[in-house]
N, C-alpha and C positions, 0 to 999 in steps of 0.2 A: 504493500500500500504506500509506504514511504517512497519507494523507488518510482512508483507510478506518478505520485504527486510531483516528485523532483523532475521526472521526465516531462510532465505537462508544463511545468514552469519553464523548462528549457525551450520547449516548442513555442510557448507564448512569447518568450524573449526573442526567439529567432524570427518570428513573424513580425515583430515590431522593429526589426533592424532595417536600416537603409539598404538599398541595393548594393552599394559599394561594400559595406561590411558583410552582407550576406554572400556576395560572390567571393570575397577574400576568405571568409571562414570556410565556405563550402569547398573552394579549391584546395585550401590548406588541409582541411580534414580528409578529403579524398586522397590527397597525395601522401599525408602522414599514414593513413591506413594502408595504402599501397606499399609505402616504404616499410612499415612494420611487418606486413605480411611477407615482403621480399626478404627482409632481414631474418625473420623467423624461418623461412624456407632455407635461406643460406646457412643459418646456424644448424638446422636439422640436417641439411645435406652435408655440411662440414663434419658434424659429429659422426654421421654414418660413414662418411668417407674415411675419417680418421680412424674409427674403430676397425673398418674393413682393411685399411692399410696396415694397421698394427697387427691385426690378425694374420694378414698375408705375410708380413715381415716375420712375425713370430713363427708362423708355420714353416717358412723357408729356413729360418735359423735352426728349428728343430730338425728339419730334414737334413741340414748340413751336419749338425751334431750327431744325428742318428747314423749318417754315413761314416763319420769319423769313428764313432763307437763301434759300428759294424766292422770297419777295417781293423780297428784295434783288437777286438775280440776274435775276429777271424784269424788274425795273425797268431794269437795265443792258442787258438784251437788247432791251427796248422802245426804250430810248434809241438803241441801234445801228440798230434798224429805222427809227426816225424820221430819223436821219442818212442812212441808205441810200435810203429811199424818198421822203422829203419834201424832203431837201436836195439830195443828189447827183443824183437823178433829174430834178430840175426846173431845173438850171443847166448851162450850157455853160462849161467852165472856161477857154476862150479869151476869153469875153466877160465873166465875173464870177468872184468868189472866194467860197467857202463860209465864209470866216473869220468873218464877222459872225454868221452862224447858229450856227457852232460855239461862238463866245463866249457867245452867249445860252444855249445848252444847257449849257455848262460852268458858267455862273453859277447856273443852276437846280439843278445837281447837284454843286456843288463840295464838299460834305461827303463825298460818296462817291467823287469822281473826283480823280485827280492831273493827268490830261491827256487830250485827245482829239487824235488825229492821223490824217491820210489820206496814204497813200503810193502812188506809182505802182508798177507791176510791177518797174520797174528799181531801186526802193528810194529814189528821190528824194522829198522831202517836198512834198506839195501844199498842205496847210494844217494848222494846229495851234492848239489853245486850251488854256491861255492861249498867247499868242504867244511861242514859244520858238525858239531856234536849234538846229538839229541839230548834234551833234558831228561834226567833220570826219573823225574816225577810226572812226566807227560805220558799219557796213554792215547796215542793217535787213534786207535781202533774205537774209541768211545766218542770221538768228535763227529759232529753232524756231517761234515763234508766226506769223511771216511765211510760212514754208514750209507750215505746216499749213493756213493760210487759203487759199492758192492751190491746194493739193492737194485739199482737200475744200471746194469752193466752196459746197456746199449747207448747211454747218453753221456754227455759231458755236463758237469754241474758247476754252477757259479755260486759262490757264497756271498753273504752280505759282508760289508767291511768289518774287520775286527783287528785287534792287536795280535800280531804274530807271537806265539808263545811256545814254539816247538824246539827251537835251537838256542844254543848258548851264543848270544850275539853281543855280549858285553852290556853297555849302558843303553843301547838303542832298542826301542820297542816299536818297530815300524807297523803302520796300518797297512793291511793287505786285503786283497780280494782273491780268494782261492778258486782255482779251476781244478777240479778233481774228476778222475775217470777210472774205470776198471781197466787193468792191463793183465796180460798173461806173462808169467815169469817161468823160464826154463831152467831146471836144475837136473843135470845128468840125463837129459832127454825127457825128463818128466815135467809136465806143465802144472804150474800152481797159480792161484789167484793172487793179484796184488793191486795196489792203488798208486796212481801217478798224481802228484800234487805240484801244481804251478802256483806259487804265491806271486800274484801281480801287484805291482806297486800302486797303492791308492792314489798317489800323487799324479800318476800318469792319467788315470781316469779323471781326476780333478782338473788336470791341465786341459784335457779335451773339452770339458764342460765350461771352464772359466774363460777359455779363449773366445767364446761367443756369448754375448749378452742379449737378453730379451729387451726390446725397446719399450719406451713408455715411462722411464724413470721410476724405479722401484720394482721392475719386472725381474724375474729370476726363473731358473729351471732346476729341476732335481730329477733323480732316478729312483724308482721303487721297483721291487721284485714282484712276482706274481701274488705273494701273500700280503703285500702292502708294506713290507719292511723297507726302510730307506736305504738305498745303496749309496747315493750321493745327494748332498744338499749343501748349499752355500752356508747355511746356518746349522750345520749338522751338530756341532758341539752344543749349541743353545737348545736344540731339540732334545738331545740326550740329557741335558741338564734340566729340562722341563721349563725353560725360560720362554719358549715360543711354541706355537702350535702349528701343525700341518695335518693334512688329511690324506696321507698316502694310501691308506686302506681303501677309502672311497674312490680316490683317483685311479687306483690300480684296477678297479672294476669298470672304469669308463672305457667306452670304445674310442678308437682313434678319431680325432676331430676336434671341434671347438665346443666347449661347454661353459656354463655359468654356475658359480657356487659362491657361498659366503664363507670367508675365512676370517676369524677374529672380528665378526660383525661387519666386515668390509666386502662389498660385492666385487668379484674378480672374474676375469675371463681365464679359463683353463684350457690349454692346448695339449692334447695327448697324442703320443706317437709310440708305437710298440717297437722295441729294439729286437732285431732278428736274433735267432739262435738261443736267446736267453729268456724271452718272455717278459723282460723288464719293460717298464713304462717310463718313457721320457716325457716329463710333464713341464710345460711352460706356464707361468702364472703372470698375468698382467692386471694390476689393480685398476678397477674402473674409475676410481677417484682421480687417477692421473689423466685419464681421458677427459673427465669432467672439468679438470683444471684448465685444459686447453680450450674447452668449449666455453668456460666462464670468461676467459680472456677475450674470446671472440664475441661473446655476448656484450661485455662491457664496451668493446670497440664498436659493436653495432648500436648500442645505446648512445654513445658519444656521436656517432655518425648520424643517427636519427635526430638528435637534438640540434646538431648543426644544420641538418637539412631543414628541420622545422623553422629554425630562425631564418635561414636563407629564403625558404619558400614564403614565409610570412611577409618578409620584406618585398620580395618580387611580386607576390599576389596582391599586396596592398597597392602598389603602384599600377599593376596591371588592371586590377578591378577599378581603380580610380579612373584610368584611361577609358575603360569600357563604360562605366556608369555615368561619367560626367555629362555626356549628351542627354541621357535619360533624366538625370537630376535637373538639368536646365529646362528640359521639356516639362517636367513635373512642376517646377516653379512657375513656368509660363501658364500652365493650366490653372494653377491656384490663383495666379494674378487675374486671369480671365474670370474665374468663379467669384472673386471679390468685387467684380464690376469694373475692373480697369479696361479701358478701351485701347485699341491699337497695340495689342500685345504681339510681340515678335516671337515666332516659332522658328528657331534657328535649325536649319537642316544640316546637321553635322553628325559625325560618328559613322558607324557601319551602315550598310545599305538598308537594313531593316529599320533602324532608328530614323534614318533620313526619310524613308517612305512613311513611317508613322508620323513624323513631324509634318510632312507634306499633307498627309491625309487629315490630320487635325486642323491644319491651317485651312484646308478646303472645306472641312466640316463647319468650322467657325464662320467662314465666309458665307456658306450656304445658310446656316442658321440665322445669320444677321439679315440676309435677304428675305428669308421666310418670315422673320419677325417684322420686318418692314412691310411685307405683303399682308400679314395678319393685321397689323395696325391700320393699314390702309383699308382693308376689307371691313374691319370693325367701324372705322369712320364712315365708310359708305353705308354700312348697315344702319348706323345711327342716323345718318342723313336721310336715308330712304324711309326709315320709320318715322322720322319727324315730318317728312313730306306726307306720309300716309295720315298721321295724326292731324296735320294741318288741313289736309284735304277732306277729312271726315265731315267737316261742316263746310260745304261749298256755299259761299255767300250767295251766288246766283241761284242755286237750287233752293236755298232757304227763302230768298226774296220772292222767287217765282211761286213757291208753295204758299207762302203767306198771302201773296197777292191773289192767288187762286181761292184761298179760304175767304178772303174779303169779298171777292166777286160772287162766290157761291152764297154767301150770307145775304148780300144785297139782293140777290135774285130769289131768295126764299128757299134755296136748296140746303136747308139746314142739316138734313141727314148726310148729304155728301160732305158738307163742311166738317161735320162732327167726325165722320169716318176718316177724312184727310188729316185732321188734327190728331186724332187718336193714333193713326199710323205713323205720323211724324214723331210723336212722343216715344213710341216704341222703337222707332228707327234710331233715335238718338240714344235711347237707353242701351240697346244692343251694341251700338257703336262704341260706347264707353267700355262696357264689359268689365267694369271694375279694374281697368288697367291691364287685363290679361291679353296676351298675344295670341294664344291658342285657345279656341273656344269650341264647344260642341257643334257638330255639323248641323244639328237641328236649329241652333241659334243663328248660324250663318244663313241658312235657308229662310228662317223667319224674318231676318233682317232684309233679305232680298224681296220677300213677299210684301212687306210693308212698303218698301221703296216702289215696287211695281204697282201697288194700290194707288199710291200718290200720283205716279206718272200716268196711270190709266185714267184717273179722274181729270188730270190736267189736259191730256190729249183727247178727252171726250170719247173714250172707249174706242179709239180707232184701231187698237191692236189688243190682242189677248195674251196674257202671260200665264203659263202653266208651270208649276213647280212640283216635281215628284222626286222620290228617293226610294231605292230598292230596300227591301226589308233587312238585308244583311249589312246595311250601312248604319243601322241604329246603334248608338253608343260610340260612334267614331268621332274624332276631333279633327279640326282644320284650322289653318291660319285665318285669322279674322279679316274681313273687309277685302276679300279677293274676288268675290263673285259680283258684288254690286257695281264696281267700276266697269266690269265687262258687260253687265246688263245695261248699264247707262250708255256705253258705246253702241250696243245693239239698238237702243231706242233712238239715239241721236243720229246714227249713221245708217241704220237699216230701216227704221220705221218712220222717220220724220218726213220722208218724201212720199210715203204711201197714204192714200186716202182712206182705205179700209182693208179688211181681211189681213191685217198684220198679225203675225203669230210669233211668239217667243217662248221657247221651252227651256227650263232649267231642270236637268236630270242628274241625280247622284247615283253612282253605281260602283260596285267593288269587283276587283279581279285579283284573287290571291291576296298578296300583301299590299296592294295598291288601291287607292281611292281615286275615282275619276268624277269630275263634275263637268257636264257638257252644257254650254250655253249656245243655243241654236236659234237663228231667226231665218225668216223667208224674205229678207230684204234684198237690196240691190247687189250685195256681195262686195268683195274687195278685189280691186284690179290685181293682176298677177305680178306686175312689177313692184307694187307696194307690198304684196303678201310675202315676196321673197326677202324683203329687207325689214319686215315689221319688227323682228326681235334682234336685228343686227345693230348693236350699239355703235359700230363704226360708221353707220350710215345716218345722215341727218333725217329727222322726222319732222314733217311739216306740222305746224300748229293747227290743231283742230278743236272744235267744240267738244267738250266732254267733261269728265270728272276732274281733270287736272293731275291725276296720278299717272295714267298712261299704262298700256299693257307691258311696256318694257320694265317699268318699276315693279309691277306685280311679278313678272317672270324672274327678275333679279332677286326680289325679296324671297320668293319661294326657294330659289337655288341657294341663297345664303343660309336659309334655315335648314333645308333638307338635303342639299347636295345637287350636283350638276345633272343627275339623272332625272330630276323632277322639273316641273315648270309648265309652260303653256305650249299648246299646239294649235295651229290654225288650218282649217279646211274651208275653202271658199270657191264658189263658182259664180261668175257674173250673172245677175238676174235670177239666181236660184237661192241665194242666201249664204250665210256664214256659220260655221261651227267652230267655237272656241272650246278646246278641251283642257281642263285644268287637271294636271297629274300630281298627286300627293301620296305620301305614305299613309297606309291605313293604321292610324294611331288609336289605341284604346286609352282609357282614362289614365292608367299608370304610365304608359309611354308618353302621353301628352304632358304629364307633370314635369318631365325633364325639360320641356321647352317653356315652362311658365316663368322661369327665372329670367331676370333681365340680362340680356347679352348672351343667352344660351342659343347656340345654333349649330349648323353643320361644321364650321371651322373649329369651334371650341371642342366639339365632341371628337373630331378627327385628330 
């Protein structure tokens, strides 16, 4: 839990960093991790290589020592064969003595031999070289080398090192390794059993082993026989004195090759090689701690190299990240300045290609936004202006004057009912026009407003035309922009019906198709000329002044599109002498949808 909280704090701090620090830390961390992994792999590789190298070197040294021991022992065995088959086989001991021959052989091998002796089965000395006297208290037939030679007559036997105690040698007590074997002695033509003893100098064996050392600092080698008794050890005296430990018994049971064991609590590599003819085990020991010491030195070197690399990379990455992040930082400052409302902010296109493209794109976007804002402001101003024109034109002074004049005329002529009906329609007309300041009103109110206007105009024009207002059932509950039908009806009366004496007909019909509402205003008047019809809604073409409501169809068309979008507005269908159809296209709004348009200033541009 603590680790998770700490990790989350690091993540939060990392996210709050600037891009320069983030790049520098990221680059440095990735490089340090890579360097650490590389150093770890190198140390591991070095340790394995060092261990394998020392194993190979130790194995080669053991092979070399084994060859030298093999040569040394084979020479001793050949010497015993020479005495057995060339000396003893060719003489009768009752007639001659082998002493002279033994002396010659001894002189040839005196560097490796302490003595050569031949014993009868009873233990009595037959001959010896150099000529020595046997101790009176020594019983050779009771010693192990003697017994083994007679028990296993087909083999040659090597003993463990011991102090030679057979002959009178003065003050010297040499350490020897005995080679003993069964021989046949001839007395007067009769063959008897005997034992040949070659006492090899222990120093010769020691010299062979000491000439070659095991690598690794502290490495050594020793020799043990089949039973695990030490034949040679560089600390042999300490082992005999019990001052150090060795495991020759365990090592003697190991097969040839490389093994691992713990000696005195220290892990060590043990290399084992069997010496031919004897069954001895030549054992090389390499302390693992000496290998680890070399690895520790390499590890400390790797740590020092890693620290230096971190320092160097941090310095390089700081300058490199600053170079990379400087254009982005300047771009960020420019964006912040623009957000604070500063005008004419400069976006410098510098750095790498991606940053230059980003700066160019932001500059283009800012320019586009400024143009769009100017267009929106202009559209809002036009919208307000058009709305003001609509409000100002809701009470047409000429229409009001003519209506009141008609009321007076009707009263003077006793047509009180018509006068009352006209005044009543005028009041309702004004009430719906105000609509409590609302812009979007129910469709039924808009049609009611048109009906009252038509009633007033029909009375004024003495019923020369008929106005019919209908709505499809599925339009009930729909809403519309207010005061968009009455100006079109007014144009139909003034331009279509004014020139007709009778049989004038105007229909106002509301119908729905899918999500759209249509209001058709159709008359059977004179129609609109084709050249005027083509440019009626084109604001780039001038429009001749004509008698009417003062709003004009262009204002109605533009007002609808400002509120609902460019897909809505007016459509004109007219044929000369056949009449005109003006179709108002609006979205079919229910009460909830219309509420969004009730607020001041809400329209198509605001919603888009």
